[in-house]
Each structure stands twice: as C-alpha cells, then as structure tokens.
N, C-alpha and C positions, 0 to 999 in steps of 0.2 A: 504494500500500500504506500510505503514511503516514496517509491519510484513514481507513482502516479501523482503524488502531491507536489513533487518537484516541478512538474509542468502540468498543473491540474486542468488546463484548458486545451492542451495539445493531444494529438493522436499519437499512439505508440504502436509499433509493430510487436507481435508476439516474440520475435527473436530478441528485440531490444529489452523487453520485459524479462525474458529468460536470462539475459546477460546481467541485468541489474540485480536480479533476485538470486541468481545462482540455481534456480529451479530448472530441472530437466523438463523437456516438452511433455513427457508422460504424466508429470505432476502438474505442470503449469496450465495446460490447456483445459483439463477438467475443471480447475479452479476458475479460469476465465469464463468457461461456459456456465458454471454455477452462478457467478457474479452477474453475468448478462441475463440469465434466467430470472434472477431476483430483482432485476431493474437497477442494479448498481453500476452496470457497465454498458456503454453503448458500443456497438460493433459496426464495422463498415468494410467493404471490399475495395481495394485499390487495384484498378486494372493496370497491368504491366505491359511492357512492350511485347510485340509479337514474339512468340516462342518462349516467353517466360510466364509462369503461373501467376495469377492474381495473389495479392497479399492481404491478409486480414489485419485490420487496424482496431485499436481499442482506446476508449476514453471513458473516464468516470462520468456518470450522470451527476446531477445535483445531489440526489440521495446517496449515491456512491461516494461522493466527496465528503458529505456529512458523516457517513459511516466510517470512512477511512480516518478522518480527523478524530472521531470518537475512539476508534480502536488504538490509534497511536497515543492519544492522551491517556487512555486507561492503562496502557502498557508502559507509560513513562518513557517512550522513545523520543529522543531529541533529534530533530531533523536538521538539515542544512540551513533552514530559514525559519523565522518565527511563524508559527501556525496562524497567527492572527492576520497574516498577509494573505492567506488563502481564503477564497470566497466561502462563506458559510452556506 
C-alpha cells in the first residue's frame, strides 16, 4: 500500500508494483484482483505497440486511498512523505 501512496493519483503497472513490494506475481496478482473486486483499486488496459501484449494498469480509488492510509497509520508505518499531503 505504501507504493500506491507515493503516487496516489498515478497509474502503476503490475510489474512496477511487484518490484516495489518484492511480491512475486503469484502472490501479487490475486491481491490486486481482490482489491479491485472490493472497489479499492481501479484497473485499466494499456494497448501496446503491434506485436506486444497489452499491459494492465492499477490505481487506488478514493476508498482504496482511504483504506491504505488507515492501514499504514494503524501499523505505524512511516512513509517517505507526510500522510496529510495525501488526499483523504
């Protein structure tokens, strides 16, 4: 969740999320699907150049952003920036 809060308004590729979190795809993608199914994550497909597969993008919804902030605060995780700067 910390990775999403660093750029709370931007889209992220699954690969980038995997690198930031250290989670392998077999662990990460079911989590992303669960978050999307619960309305906490918005998903989109980015069409690639001819011959390359489309890429899936992820972004927190407003509810997802609120949930992420609550989880980080409750766990006492200190991020790279003040959480008050992140939209509630």
